PDB file of the backbone (N, CA, C, O) and the ligand in Angstrom, with CONECT records:
HET     ZN  A 101       1
ATOM      1  N   UNK A   1      86.809  84.878 157.384  1.00  0.00           N
ATOM      2  CA  UNK A   1      85.991  84.078 156.585  1.00  0.00           C
ATOM      3  C   UNK A   1      86.561  82.577 156.623  1.00  0.00           C
ATOM      4  O   UNK A   1      87.772  82.361 156.570  1.00  0.00           O
ATOM      5  N   UNK A   2      85.662  81.618 156.711  1.00  0.00           N
ATOM      6  CA  UNK A   2      85.993  80.269 156.584  1.00  0.00           C
ATOM      7  C   UNK A   2      85.184  79.561 155.552  1.00  0.00           C
ATOM      8  O   UNK A   2      84.061  79.948 155.227  1.00  0.00           O
ATOM      9  N   UNK A   3      85.798  78.471 155.021  1.00  0.00           N
ATOM     10  CA  UNK A   3      85.084  77.825 153.962  1.00  0.00           C
ATOM     11  C   UNK A   3      84.412  76.523 154.476  1.00  0.00           C
ATOM     12  O   UNK A   3      85.092  75.636 154.992  1.00  0.00           O
ATOM     13  N   UNK A   4      83.185  76.430 154.341  1.00  0.00           N
ATOM     14  CA  UNK A   4      82.420  75.259 154.775  1.00  0.00           C
ATOM     15  C   UNK A   4      81.953  74.442 153.524  1.00  0.00           C
ATOM     16  O   UNK A   4      81.624  74.959 152.456  1.00  0.00           O
ATOM     17  N   UNK A   5      81.967  73.129 153.787  1.00  0.00           N
ATOM     18  CA  UNK A   5      81.587  72.255 152.734  1.00  0.00           C
ATOM     19  C   UNK A   5      80.276  71.585 152.966  1.00  0.00           C
ATOM     20  O   UNK A   5      80.027  71.016 154.029  1.00  0.00           O
ATOM     21  N   UNK A   6      79.381  71.657 151.905  1.00  0.00           N
ATOM     22  CA  UNK A   6      78.100  71.027 152.039  1.00  0.00           C
ATOM     23  C   UNK A   6      77.911  70.031 150.783  1.00  0.00           C
ATOM     24  O   UNK A   6      78.552  70.127 149.736  1.00  0.00           O
ATOM     25  N   UNK A   7      77.058  69.188 151.021  1.00  0.00           N
ATOM     26  CA  UNK A   7      76.783  68.117 149.900  1.00  0.00           C
ATOM     27  C   UNK A   7      75.271  68.098 149.632  1.00  0.00           C
ATOM     28  O   UNK A   7      74.456  67.821 150.512  1.00  0.00           O
ATOM     29  N   UNK A   8      74.961  68.392 148.435  1.00  0.00           N
ATOM     30  CA  UNK A   8      73.609  68.277 147.928  1.00  0.00           C
ATOM     31  C   UNK A   8      73.379  66.839 147.416  1.00  0.00           C
ATOM     32  O   UNK A   8      74.271  66.261 146.796  1.00  0.00           O
ATOM     33  N   UNK A   9      72.231  66.278 147.663  1.00  0.00           N
ATOM     34  CA  UNK A   9      71.949  64.970 147.240  1.00  0.00           C
ATOM     35  C   UNK A   9      71.883  64.875 145.676  1.00  0.00           C
ATOM     36  O   UNK A   9      72.194  63.833 145.100  1.00  0.00           O
ATOM     37  N   UNK A  10      71.491  65.932 145.047  1.00  0.00           N
ATOM     38  CA  UNK A  10      71.443  65.944 143.542  1.00  0.00           C
ATOM     39  C   UNK A  10      72.690  66.451 142.902  1.00  0.00           C
ATOM     40  O   UNK A  10      73.163  65.843 141.942  1.00  0.00           O
ATOM     41  N   UNK A  11      73.228  67.483 143.357  1.00  0.00           N
ATOM     42  CA  UNK A  11      74.223  68.128 142.762  1.00  0.00           C
ATOM     43  C   UNK A  11      75.657  67.898 143.267  1.00  0.00           C
ATOM     44  O   UNK A  11      76.633  68.270 142.616  1.00  0.00           O
ATOM     45  N   UNK A  12      75.740  67.307 144.382  1.00  0.00           N
ATOM     46  CA  UNK A  12      77.072  66.880 144.934  1.00  0.00           C
ATOM     47  C   UNK A  12      77.666  68.027 145.775  1.00  0.00           C
ATOM     48  O   UNK A  12      76.900  68.905 146.172  1.00  0.00           O
ATOM     49  N   UNK A  13      78.928  68.080 146.061  1.00  0.00           N
ATOM     50  CA  UNK A  13      79.478  68.938 147.029  1.00  0.00           C
ATOM     51  C   UNK A  13      79.592  70.357 146.551  1.00  0.00           C
ATOM     52  O   UNK A  13      79.794  70.573 145.356  1.00  0.00           O
ATOM     53  N   UNK A  14      79.475  71.331 147.414  1.00  0.00           N
ATOM     54  CA  UNK A  14      79.690  72.737 147.111  1.00  0.00           C
ATOM     55  C   UNK A  14      80.256  73.413 148.452  1.00  0.00           C
ATOM     56  O   UNK A  14      80.112  72.894 149.559  1.00  0.00           O
ATOM     57  N   UNK A  15      80.879  74.560 148.240  1.00  0.00           N
ATOM     58  CA  UNK A  15      81.451  75.279 149.381  1.00  0.00           C
ATOM     59  C   UNK A  15      80.792  76.522 149.604  1.00  0.00           C
ATOM     60  O   UNK A  15      80.302  77.125 148.649  1.00  0.00           O
ATOM     61  N   UNK A  16      80.722  77.012 150.875  1.00  0.00           N
ATOM     62  CA  UNK A  16      80.090  78.243 151.232  1.00  0.00           C
ATOM     63  C   UNK A  16      81.118  78.990 152.119  1.00  0.00           C
ATOM     64  O   UNK A  16      81.578  78.416 153.106  1.00  0.00           O
ATOM     65  N   UNK A  17      81.494  80.258 151.796  1.00  0.00           N
ATOM     66  CA  UNK A  17      82.325  81.023 152.674  1.00  0.00           C
ATOM     67  C   UNK A  17      81.452  81.904 153.544  1.00  0.00           C
ATOM     68  O   UNK A  17      80.612  82.691 153.108  1.00  0.00           O
ATOM     69  N   UNK A  18      81.736  81.692 154.808  1.00  0.00           N
ATOM     70  CA  UNK A  18      80.909  82.386 155.870  1.00  0.00           C
ATOM     71  C   UNK A  18      81.824  82.743 157.005  1.00  0.00           C
ATOM     72  O   UNK A  18      82.895  82.145 157.118  1.00  0.00           O
ATOM     73  N   UNK A  19      81.473  83.675 157.848  1.00  0.00           N
ATOM     74  CA  UNK A  19      82.337  84.083 159.049  1.00  0.00           C
ATOM     75  C   UNK A  19      82.538  82.767 159.805  1.00  0.00           C
ATOM     76  O   UNK A  19      81.690  81.875 159.769  1.00  0.00           O
ATOM     77  N   UNK A  20      83.698  82.668 160.500  1.00  0.00           N
ATOM     78  CA  UNK A  20      84.011  81.496 161.297  1.00  0.00           C
ATOM     79  C   UNK A  20      82.963  81.227 162.358  1.00  0.00           C
ATOM     80  O   UNK A  20      82.535  82.160 163.039  1.00  0.00           O
ATOM     81  N   UNK A  21      82.519  79.939 162.529  1.00  0.00           N
ATOM     82  CA  UNK A  21      81.595  79.623 163.515  1.00  0.00           C
ATOM     83  C   UNK A  21      80.131  79.985 163.191  1.00  0.00           C
ATOM     84  O   UNK A  21      79.266  79.794 164.046  1.00  0.00           O
ATOM     85  N   UNK A  22      79.836  80.479 162.033  1.00  0.00           N
ATOM     86  CA  UNK A  22      78.455  80.943 161.708  1.00  0.00           C
ATOM     87  C   UNK A  22      77.732  79.927 160.871  1.00  0.00           C
ATOM     88  O   UNK A  22      76.521  80.068 160.700  1.00  0.00           O
ATOM     89  N   UNK A  23      78.401  78.871 160.311  1.00  0.00           N
ATOM     90  CA  UNK A  23      77.673  77.981 159.374  1.00  0.00           C
ATOM     91  C   UNK A  23      76.745  77.127 160.145  1.00  0.00           C
ATOM     92  O   UNK A  23      77.116  76.738 161.253  1.00  0.00           O
ATOM     93  N   UNK A  24      75.609  76.797 159.703  1.00  0.00           N
ATOM     94  CA  UNK A  24      74.758  75.892 160.326  1.00  0.00           C
ATOM     95  C   UNK A  24      74.916  74.547 159.769  1.00  0.00           C
ATOM     96  O   UNK A  24      75.801  74.323 158.944  1.00  0.00           O
ATOM     97  N   UNK A  25      74.036  73.558 160.208  1.00  0.00           N
ATOM     98  CA  UNK A  25      74.242  72.211 159.711  1.00  0.00           C
ATOM     99  C   UNK A  25      73.708  72.073 158.353  1.00  0.00           C
ATOM    100  O   UNK A  25      73.992  71.053 157.725  1.00  0.00           O
ATOM    101  N   UNK A  26      72.923  73.029 157.792  1.00  0.00           N
ATOM    102  CA  UNK A  26      72.387  72.895 156.486  1.00  0.00           C
ATOM    103  C   UNK A  26      72.454  74.238 155.773  1.00  0.00           C
ATOM    104  O   UNK A  26      72.376  75.302 156.387  1.00  0.00           O
ATOM    105  N   UNK A  27      72.600  74.149 154.466  1.00  0.00           N
ATOM    106  CA  UNK A  27      72.707  75.301 153.586  1.00  0.00           C
ATOM    107  C   UNK A  27      71.919  74.983 152.270  1.00  0.00           C
ATOM    108  O   UNK A  27      71.809  73.820 151.885  1.00  0.00           O
ATOM    109  N   UNK A  28      71.385  76.017 151.602  1.00  0.00           N
ATOM    110  CA  UNK A  28      70.640  75.913 150.411  1.00  0.00           C
ATOM    111  C   UNK A  28      71.681  75.630 149.298  1.00  0.00           C
ATOM    112  O   UNK A  28      72.735  76.262 149.232  1.00  0.00           O
ATOM    113  N   UNK A  29      71.344  74.673 148.446  1.00  0.00           N
ATOM    114  CA  UNK A  29      72.177  74.353 147.321  1.00  0.00           C
ATOM    115  C   UNK A  29      72.191  75.476 146.300  1.00  0.00           C
ATOM    116  O   UNK A  29      71.110  75.957 145.960  1.00  0.00           O
ATOM    117  N   UNK A  30      73.261  75.910 145.809  1.00  0.00           N
ATOM    118  CA  UNK A  30      73.268  77.027 144.795  1.00  0.00           C
ATOM    119  C   UNK A  30      72.639  76.710 143.453  1.00  0.00           C
ATOM    120  O   UNK A  30      72.242  77.596 142.696  1.00  0.00           O
ATOM    121  N   UNK A  31      72.556  75.335 143.168  1.00  0.00           N
ATOM    122  CA  UNK A  31      72.071  74.899 141.870  1.00  0.00           C
ATOM    123  C   UNK A  31      70.529  74.624 141.950  1.00  0.00           C
ATOM    124  O   UNK A  31      69.766  75.069 141.093  1.00  0.00           O
ATOM    125  N   UNK A  32      70.118  73.904 142.969  1.00  0.00           N
ATOM    126  CA  UNK A  32      68.709  73.573 142.972  1.00  0.00           C
ATOM    127  C   UNK A  32      67.893  74.187 144.144  1.00  0.00           C
ATOM    128  O   UNK A  32      66.668  74.076 144.187  1.00  0.00           O
ATOM    129  N   UNK A  33      68.591  74.816 145.060  1.00  0.00           N
ATOM    130  CA  UNK A  33      67.938  75.461 146.239  1.00  0.00           C
ATOM    131  C   UNK A  33      67.476  74.617 147.337  1.00  0.00           C
ATOM    132  O   UNK A  33      66.905  75.124 148.302  1.00  0.00           O
ATOM    133  N   UNK A  34      67.688  73.353 147.250  1.00  0.00           N
ATOM    134  CA  UNK A  34      67.293  72.366 148.193  1.00  0.00           C
ATOM    135  C   UNK A  34      68.215  72.455 149.398  1.00  0.00           C
ATOM    136  O   UNK A  34      69.320  72.983 149.275  1.00  0.00           O
ATOM    137  N   UNK A  35      67.786  71.940 150.601  1.00  0.00           N
ATOM    138  CA  UNK A  35      68.708  71.819 151.735  1.00  0.00           C
ATOM    139  C   UNK A  35      69.825  70.843 151.469  1.00  0.00           C
ATOM    140  O   UNK A  35      69.589  69.734 150.990  1.00  0.00           O
ATOM    141  N   UNK A  36      71.025  71.244 151.774  1.00  0.00           N
ATOM    142  CA  UNK A  36      72.193  70.342 151.679  1.00  0.00           C
ATOM    143  C   UNK A  36      72.798  70.175 153.049  1.00  0.00           C
ATOM    144  O   UNK A  36      72.867  71.115 153.841  1.00  0.00           O
ATOM    145  N   UNK A  37      73.249  68.925 153.323  1.00  0.00           N
ATOM    146  CA  UNK A  37      73.890  68.645 154.526  1.00  0.00           C
ATOM    147  C   UNK A  37      75.230  69.030 154.539  1.00  0.00           C
ATOM    148  O   UNK A  37      75.931  68.931 153.532  1.00  0.00           O
ATOM    149  N   UNK A  38      75.693  69.518 155.741  1.00  0.00           N
ATOM    150  CA  UNK A  38      77.050  69.979 155.885  1.00  0.00           C
ATOM    151  C   UNK A  38      78.007  68.722 156.032  1.00  0.00           C
ATOM    152  O   UNK A  38      77.679  67.712 156.655  1.00  0.00           O
ATOM    153  N   UNK A  39      79.150  68.880 155.431  1.00  0.00           N
ATOM    154  CA  UNK A  39      80.117  67.721 155.441  1.00  0.00           C
ATOM    155  C   UNK A  39      81.336  68.295 156.258  1.00  0.00           C
ATOM    156  O   UNK A  39      81.809  69.411 156.045  1.00  0.00           O
ATOM    157  N   UNK A  40      81.775  67.456 157.172  1.00  0.00           N
ATOM    158  CA  UNK A  40      82.928  67.716 158.031  1.00  0.00           C
ATOM    159  C   UNK A  40      84.010  66.872 157.395  1.00  0.00           C
ATOM    160  O   UNK A  40      83.899  65.664 157.183  1.00  0.00           O
ATOM    161  N   UNK A  41      85.122  67.654 157.093  1.00  0.00           N
ATOM    162  CA  UNK A  41      86.347  66.968 156.561  1.00  0.00           C
ATOM    163  C   UNK A  41      87.506  67.528 157.352  1.00  0.00           C
ATOM    164  O   UNK A  41      87.490  68.642 157.876  1.00  0.00           O
ATOM    165  N   UNK A  42      88.571  66.627 157.401  1.00  0.00           N
ATOM    166  CA  UNK A  42      89.761  66.853 158.081  1.00  0.00           C
ATOM    167  C   UNK A  42      90.492  68.031 157.319  1.00  0.00           C
ATOM    168  O   UNK A  42      90.598  68.041 156.093  1.00  0.00           O
ATOM    169  N   UNK A  43      90.972  68.994 158.122  1.00  0.00           N
ATOM    170  CA  UNK A  43      91.769  69.979 157.409  1.00  0.00           C
ATOM    171  C   UNK A  43      93.038  69.299 156.816  1.00  0.00           C
ATOM    172  O   UNK A  43      93.466  68.243 157.282  1.00  0.00           O
ATOM    173  N   UNK A  44      93.636  69.957 155.750  1.00  0.00           N
ATOM    174  CA  UNK A  44      94.701  69.339 155.158  1.00  0.00           C
ATOM    175  C   UNK A  44      96.046  69.655 155.785  1.00  0.00           C
ATOM    176  O   UNK A  44      97.026  69.893 155.079  1.00  0.00           O
ATOM    177  N   UNK A  45      96.094  69.658 157.098  1.00  0.00           N
ATOM    178  CA  UNK A  45      97.314  69.839 157.852  1.00  0.00           C
ATOM    179  C   UNK A  45      98.302  68.746 157.612  1.00  0.00           C
ATOM    180  O   UNK A  45      99.507  68.978 157.513  1.00  0.00           O
ATOM    181  N   UNK A  46      97.763  67.506 157.517  1.00  0.00           N
ATOM    182  CA  UNK A  46      98.637  66.372 157.351  1.00  0.00           C
ATOM    183  C   UNK A  46      99.442  66.277 156.092  1.00  0.00           C
ATOM    184  O   UNK A  46     100.343  65.442 156.009  1.00  0.00           O
ATOM    185  N   UNK A  47      99.151  67.125 155.069  1.00  0.00           N
ATOM    186  CA  UNK A  47      99.745  67.084 153.770  1.00  0.00           C
ATOM    187  C   UNK A  47     101.001  68.045 153.852  1.00  0.00           C
ATOM    188  O   UNK A  47     101.934  67.948 153.055  1.00  0.00           O
ATOM    189  N   UNK A  48     100.959  68.937 154.827  1.00  0.00           N
ATOM    190  CA  UNK A  48     101.879  69.976 154.883  1.00  0.00           C
ATOM    191  C   UNK A  48     103.230  69.444 155.594  1.00  0.00           C
ATOM    192  O   UNK A  48     103.128  68.514 156.393  1.00  0.00           O
ATOM    193  N   UNK A  49     104.433  69.986 155.333  1.00  0.00           N
ATOM    194  CA  UNK A  49     105.590  69.686 155.972  1.00  0.00           C
ATOM    195  C   UNK A  49     105.571  70.216 157.390  1.00  0.00           C
ATOM    196  O   UNK A  49     105.213  71.375 157.601  1.00  0.00           O
ATOM    197  N   UNK A  50     105.946  69.405 158.375  1.00  0.00           N
ATOM    198  CA  UNK A  50     105.904  69.750 159.736  1.00  0.00           C
ATOM    199  C   UNK A  50     106.741  70.961 160.051  1.00  0.00           C
ATOM    200  O   UNK A  50     106.342  71.798 160.861  1.00  0.00           O
ATOM    201  N   UNK A  51     107.872  71.069 159.439  1.00  0.00           N
ATOM    202  CA  UNK A  51     108.691  72.274 159.655  1.00  0.00           C
ATOM    203  C   UNK A  51     108.079  73.588 159.154  1.00  0.00           C
ATOM    204  O   UNK A  51     108.164  74.658 159.758  1.00  0.00           O
ATOM    205  N   UNK A  52     107.426  73.384 157.933  1.00  0.00           N
ATOM    206  CA  UNK A  52     106.727  74.579 157.397  1.00  0.00           C
ATOM    207  C   UNK A  52     105.495  75.002 158.222  1.00  0.00           C
ATOM    208  O   UNK A  52     105.216  76.189 158.389  1.00  0.00           O
ATOM    209  N   UNK A  53     104.767  73.985 158.732  1.00  0.00           N
ATOM    210  CA  UNK A  53     103.697  74.253 159.670  1.00  0.00           C
ATOM    211  C   UNK A  53     104.155  74.995 160.968  1.00  0.00           C
ATOM    212  O   UNK A  53     103.558  75.956 161.453  1.00  0.00           O
ATOM    213  N   UNK A  54     105.286  74.428 161.465  1.00  0.00           N
ATOM    214  CA  UNK A  54     105.918  75.065 162.719  1.00  0.00           C
ATOM    215  C   UNK A  54     106.282  76.497 162.368  1.00  0.00           C
ATOM    216  O   UNK A  54     106.001  77.393 163.165  1.00  0.00           O
ATOM    217  N   UNK A  55     106.886  76.760 161.232  1.00  0.00           N
ATOM    218  CA  UNK A  55     107.344  78.212 160.977  1.00  0.00           C
ATOM    219  C   UNK A  55     106.192  79.052 160.866  1.00  0.00           C
ATOM    220  O   UNK A  55     106.178  80.163 161.396  1.00  0.00           O
ATOM    221  N   UNK A  56     105.127  78.554 160.149  1.00  0.00           N
ATOM    222  CA  UNK A  56     103.881  79.369 160.013  1.00  0.00           C
ATOM    223  C   UNK A  56     103.288  79.655 161.385  1.00  0.00           C
ATOM    224  O   UNK A  56     102.958  80.804 161.680  1.00  0.00           O
ATOM    225  N   UNK A  57     103.150  78.686 162.190  1.00  0.00           N
ATOM    226  CA  UNK A  57     102.645  78.826 163.517  1.00  0.00           C
ATOM    227  C   UNK A  57     103.498  79.894 164.371  1.00  0.00           C
ATOM    228  O   UNK A  57     102.933  80.684 165.128  1.00  0.00           O
ATOM    229  N   UNK A  58     104.750  79.869 164.217  1.00  0.00           N
ATOM    230  CA  UNK A  58     105.598  80.840 164.902  1.00  0.00           C
ATOM    231  C   UNK A  58     105.341  82.276 164.362  1.00  0.00           C
ATOM    232  O   UNK A  58     105.201  83.253 165.099  1.00  0.00           O
ATOM    233  N   UNK A  59     105.293  82.310 162.988  1.00  0.00           N
ATOM    234  CA  UNK A  59     105.037  83.630 162.386  1.00  0.00           C
ATOM    235  C   UNK A  59     103.667  84.147 162.749  1.00  0.00           C
ATOM    236  O   UNK A  59     103.551  85.359 162.933  1.00  0.00           O
ATOM    237  N   UNK A  60     102.626  83.366 162.871  1.00  0.00           N
ATOM    238  CA  UNK A  60     101.376  83.775 163.258  1.00  0.00           C
ATOM    239  C   UNK A  60     101.405  84.186 164.684  1.00  0.00           C
ATOM    240  O   UNK A  60     100.838  85.228 165.016  1.00  0.00           O
ATOM    241  N   UNK A  61     102.052  83.410 165.593  1.00  0.00           N
ATOM    242  CA  UNK A  61     102.069  83.771 166.963  1.00  0.00           C
ATOM    243  C   UNK A  61     102.872  85.009 167.334  1.00  0.00           C
ATOM    244  O   UNK A  61     102.621  85.665 168.345  1.00  0.00           O
ATOM    245  N   UNK A  62     103.901  85.319 166.431  1.00  0.00           N
ATOM    246  CA  UNK A  62     104.707  86.565 166.659  1.00  0.00           C
ATOM    247  C   UNK A  62     103.939  87.791 166.378  1.00  0.00           C
ATOM    248  O   UNK A  62     104.454  88.855 166.720  1.00  0.00           O
ATOM    249  N   UNK A  63     102.785  87.801 165.807  1.00  0.00           N
ATOM    250  CA  UNK A  63     102.059  88.930 165.531  1.00  0.00           C
ATOM    251  C   UNK A  63     101.565  89.477 166.929  1.00  0.00           C
ATOM    252  O   UNK A  63     101.626  90.672 167.217  1.00  0.00           O
ATOM    253  N   UNK A  64     101.098  88.558 167.726  1.00  0.00           N
ATOM    254  CA  UNK A  64     100.494  89.171 169.028  1.00  0.00           C
ATOM    255  C   UNK A  64     101.392  88.830 170.242  1.00  0.00           C
ATOM    256  O   UNK A  64     101.384  89.553 171.239  1.00  0.00           O
ATOM    257  N   UNK A  65     102.132  87.773 170.154  1.00  0.00           N
ATOM    258  CA  UNK A  65     103.034  87.377 171.315  1.00  0.00           C
ATOM    259  C   UNK A  65     104.414  87.285 170.767  1.00  0.00           C
ATOM    260  O   UNK A  65     104.806  86.126 170.626  1.00  0.00           O
ATOM    261  N   UNK A  66     105.192  88.162 170.446  1.00  0.00           N
ATOM    262  CA  UNK A  66     106.481  87.936 169.994  1.00  0.00           C
ATOM    263  C   UNK A  66     107.416  87.546 171.075  1.00  0.00           C
ATOM    264  O   UNK A  66     107.363  88.064 172.190  1.00  0.00           O
ATOM    265  N   UNK A  67     108.319  86.585 170.726  1.00  0.00           N
ATOM    266  CA  UNK A  67     109.301  86.107 171.667  1.00  0.00           C
ATOM    267  C   UNK A  67     110.269  87.193 172.028  1.00  0.00           C
ATOM    268  O   UNK A  67     110.922  87.755 171.149  1.00  0.00           O
ATOM    269  N   UNK A  68     110.378  87.499 173.269  1.00  0.00           N
ATOM    270  CA  UNK A  68     111.217  88.539 173.682  1.00  0.00           C
ATOM    271  C   UNK A  68     112.470  87.985 174.329  1.00  0.00           C
ATOM    272  O   UNK A  68     112.358  87.015 175.079  1.00  0.00           O
ATOM    273  N   UNK A  69     113.613  88.510 174.105  1.00  0.00           N
ATOM    274  CA  UNK A  69     114.828  87.971 174.680  1.00  0.00           C
ATOM    275  C   UNK A  69     115.149  88.875 175.927  1.00  0.00           C
ATOM    276  O   UNK A  69     115.224  90.099 175.822  1.00  0.00           O
ATOM    277  N   UNK A  70     115.327  88.238 177.059  1.00  0.00           N
ATOM    278  CA  UNK A  70     115.388  89.016 178.307  1.00  0.00           C
ATOM    279  C   UNK A  70     116.862  88.875 178.930  1.00  0.00           C
ATOM    280  O   UNK A  70     117.222  89.541 179.901  1.00  0.00           O
ATOM    281  N   UNK A  71     117.632  87.991 178.309  1.00  0.00           N
ATOM    282  CA  UNK A  71     119.021  87.922 178.773  1.00  0.00           C
ATOM    283  C   UNK A  71     119.908  87.348 177.698  1.00  0.00           C
ATOM    284  O   UNK A  71     119.462  86.738 176.726  1.00  0.00           O
ATOM    285  N   UNK A  72     121.172  87.571 177.919  1.00  0.00           N
ATOM    286  CA  UNK A  72     122.194  86.961 176.933  1.00  0.00           C
ATOM    287  C   UNK A  72     122.295  85.575 176.935  1.00  0.00           C
ATOM    288  O   UNK A  72     122.167  84.957 177.992  1.00  0.00           O
ATOM    289  N   UNK A  73     122.544  84.924 175.718  1.00  0.00           N
ATOM    290  CA  UNK A  73     122.737  83.507 175.783  1.00  0.00           C
ATOM    291  C   UNK A  73     123.801  83.115 176.658  1.00  0.00           C
ATOM    292  O   UNK A  73     124.666  83.947 176.932  1.00  0.00           O
ATOM    293  N   UNK A  74     123.856  81.857 177.174  1.00  0.00           N
ATOM    294  CA  UNK A  74     125.040  81.425 177.941  1.00  0.00           C
ATOM    295  C   UNK A  74     126.318  81.445 177.150  1.00  0.00           C
ATOM    296  O   UNK A  74     126.344  80.993 176.005  1.00  0.00           O
ATOM    297  N   UNK A  75     127.402  81.969 177.744  1.00  0.00           N
ATOM    298  CA  UNK A  75     128.611  82.139 177.088  1.00  0.00           C
ATOM    299  C   UNK A  75     129.256  80.693 176.802  1.00  0.00           C
ATOM    300  O   UNK A  75     129.073  79.787 177.615  1.00  0.00           O
ATOM    301  N   UNK A  76     129.932  80.512 175.758  1.00  0.00           N
ATOM    302  CA  UNK A  76     130.605  79.349 175.443  1.00  0.00           C
ATOM    303  C   UNK A  76     129.740  78.178 174.982  1.00  0.00           C
ATOM    304  O   UNK A  76     130.218  77.076 174.712  1.00  0.00           O
ATOM    305  N   UNK A  77     128.506  78.460 174.910  1.00  0.00           N
ATOM    306  CA  UNK A  77     127.563  77.337 174.602  1.00  0.00           C
ATOM    307  C   UNK A  77     127.675  77.021 173.020  1.00  0.00           C
ATOM    308  O   UNK A  77     127.700  75.873 172.577  1.00  0.00           O
ATOM    309  N   UNK A  78     127.729  78.014 172.344  1.00  0.00           N
ATOM    310  CA  UNK A  78     127.726  77.697 170.848  1.00  0.00           C
ATOM    311  C   UNK A  78     128.802  78.647 170.249  1.00  0.00           C
ATOM    312  O   UNK A  78     128.829  79.845 170.533  1.00  0.00           O
ATOM    313  N   UNK A  79     129.656  78.072 169.435  1.00  0.00           N
ATOM    314  CA  UNK A  79     130.705  78.765 168.752  1.00  0.00           C
ATOM    315  C   UNK A  79     130.280  79.101 167.345  1.00  0.00           C
ATOM    316  O   UNK A  79     129.493  78.392 166.717  1.00  0.00           O
ATOM    317  N   UNK A  80     130.795  80.147 166.891  1.00  0.00           N
ATOM    318  CA  UNK A  80     130.590  80.530 165.540  1.00  0.00           C
ATOM    319  C   UNK A  80     131.274  79.530 164.520  1.00  0.00           C
ATOM    320  O   UNK A  80     132.428  79.126 164.664  1.00  0.00           O
ATOM    321  N   UNK A  81     130.478  79.188 163.520  1.00  0.00           N
ATOM    322  CA  UNK A  81     130.980  78.227 162.451  1.00  0.00           C
ATOM    323  C   UNK A  81     131.363  79.051 161.304  1.00  0.00           C
ATOM    324  O   UNK A  81     130.866  80.153 161.071  1.00  0.00           O
ATOM    325  N   UNK A  82     132.316  78.447 160.553  1.00  0.00           N
ATOM    326  CA  UNK A  82     132.720  79.094 159.318  1.00  0.00           C
ATOM    327  C   UNK A  82     131.514  78.938 158.332  1.00  0.00           C
ATOM    328  O   UNK A  82     130.783  77.948 158.361  1.00  0.00           O
ATOM    329  N   UNK A  83     131.364  79.910 157.516  1.00  0.00           N
ATOM    330  CA  UNK A  83     130.243  79.850 156.448  1.00  0.00           C
ATOM    331  C   UNK A  83     130.576  78.600 155.545  1.00  0.00           C
ATOM    332  O   UNK A  83     129.687  77.780 155.314  1.00  0.00           O
ATOM    333  N   UNK A  84     131.735  78.459 155.076  1.00  0.00           N
ATOM    334  CA  UNK A  84     131.912  77.439 154.124  1.00  0.00           C
ATOM    335  C   UNK A  84     133.434  76.919 154.229  1.00  0.00           C
ATOM    336  O   UNK A  84     134.344  77.689 154.535  1.00  0.00           O
ATOM    337  N   UNK A  85     133.620  75.700 153.982  1.00  0.00           N
ATOM    338  CA  UNK A  85     135.050  75.236 154.183  1.00  0.00           C
ATOM    339  C   UNK A  85     135.926  75.970 153.235  1.00  0.00           C
ATOM    340  O   UNK A  85     135.433  76.472 152.225  1.00  0.00           O
ATOM    341  N   UNK A  86     137.294  76.071 153.513  1.00  0.00           N
ATOM    342  CA  UNK A  86     138.109  76.868 152.649  1.00  0.00           C
ATOM    343  C   UNK A  86     138.288  76.158 151.388  1.00  0.00           C
ATOM    344  O   UNK A  86     138.349  74.930 151.333  1.00  0.00           O
ATOM    345  N   UNK A  87     138.377  76.959 150.333  1.00  0.00           N
ATOM    346  CA  UNK A  87     138.556  76.372 148.947  1.00  0.00           C
ATOM    347  C   UNK A  87     140.013  75.985 148.748  1.00  0.00           C
ATOM    348  O   UNK A  87     140.867  76.863 148.871  1.00  0.00           O
ATOM    349  N   UNK A  88     140.396  74.621 148.423  1.00  0.00           N
ATOM    350  CA  UNK A  88     141.746  74.223 148.376  1.00  0.00           C
ATOM    351  C   UNK A  88     142.401  74.949 147.146  1.00  0.00           C
ATOM    352  O   UNK A  88     143.623  75.087 147.120  1.00  0.00           O
ATOM    353  N   UNK A  89     141.663  75.380 146.199  1.00  0.00           N
ATOM    354  CA  UNK A  89     142.334  76.019 145.053  1.00  0.00           C
ATOM    355  C   UNK A  89     142.880  77.353 145.461  1.00  0.00           C
ATOM    356  O   UNK A  89     143.769  77.879 144.792  1.00  0.00           O
ATOM    357  N   UNK A  90     142.361  77.947 146.580  1.00  0.00           N
ATOM    358  CA  UNK A  90     142.904  79.313 146.904  1.00  0.00           C
ATOM    359  C   UNK A  90     144.234  79.085 147.610  1.00  0.00           C
ATOM    360  O   UNK A  90     145.030  80.024 147.626  1.00  0.00           O
ATOM    361  N   UNK A  91     144.524  78.053 148.135  1.00  0.00           N
ATOM    362  CA  UNK A  91     145.807  77.798 148.850  1.00  0.00           C
ATOM    363  C   UNK A  91     147.000  77.748 147.917  1.00  0.00           C
ATOM    364  O   UNK A  91     148.133  77.939 148.358  1.00  0.00           O
ATOM    365  N   UNK A  92     146.772  77.497 146.646  1.00  0.00           N
ATOM    366  CA  UNK A  92     147.791  77.529 145.612  1.00  0.00           C
ATOM    367  C   UNK A  92     148.172  78.940 145.022  1.00  0.00           C
ATOM    368  O   UNK A  92     149.150  79.133 144.300  1.00  0.00           O
ATOM    369  N   UNK A  93     147.341  79.826 145.394  1.00  0.00           N
ATOM    370  CA  UNK A  93     147.677  81.159 144.899  1.00  0.00           C
ATOM    371  C   UNK A  93     148.842  81.834 145.583  1.00  0.00           C
ATOM    372  O   UNK A  93     149.027  81.636 146.784  1.00  0.00           O
ATOM    373  N   UNK A  94     149.618  82.599 144.900  1.00  0.00           N
ATOM    374  CA  UNK A  94     150.818  83.166 145.467  1.00  0.00           C
ATOM    375  C   UNK A  94     150.417  84.190 146.625  1.00  0.00           C
ATOM    376  O   UNK A  94     149.437  84.930 146.539  1.00  0.00           O
ATOM    377  N   UNK A  95     151.173  84.154 147.575  1.00  0.00           N
ATOM    378  CA  UNK A  95     150.894  85.016 148.804  1.00  0.00           C
ATOM    379  C   UNK A  95     151.786  86.265 148.734  1.00  0.00           C
ATOM    380  O   UNK A  95     152.893  86.191 148.201  1.00  0.00           O
ATOM    381  N   UNK A  96     151.352  87.345 149.231  1.00  0.00           N
ATOM    382  CA  UNK A  96     152.188  88.598 149.217  1.00  0.00           C
ATOM    383  C   UNK A  96     153.386  88.465 150.212  1.00  0.00           C
ATOM    384  O   UNK A  96     154.186  89.392 150.342  1.00  0.00           O
TER     385      UNK A  96
HETATM  386 ZN    ZN A 101      71.342  70.817 144.596  1.00  0.00          ZN2+
END
């Protein structure tokens, strides 16, 4: 289902939920029943964080086309990093 926006001359904007691609250029206003013109507005993609949108796109794509690893990563390319720098307070503790 997709949400389509229409604007009635008398009652203002309203939304209609319909299967994607099935909305026509006009719809009946739920308040007065007159024909209302369809309004095309930009999706709110510009408001979202690009990293979040990228992650959502990858998650969506992985449903049908999961990324498959076919070989090992090149050796020596990336080394393991420590999770956190050592705590200097721990160096003062007595050693066995
Ligand atoms: Zn109306």
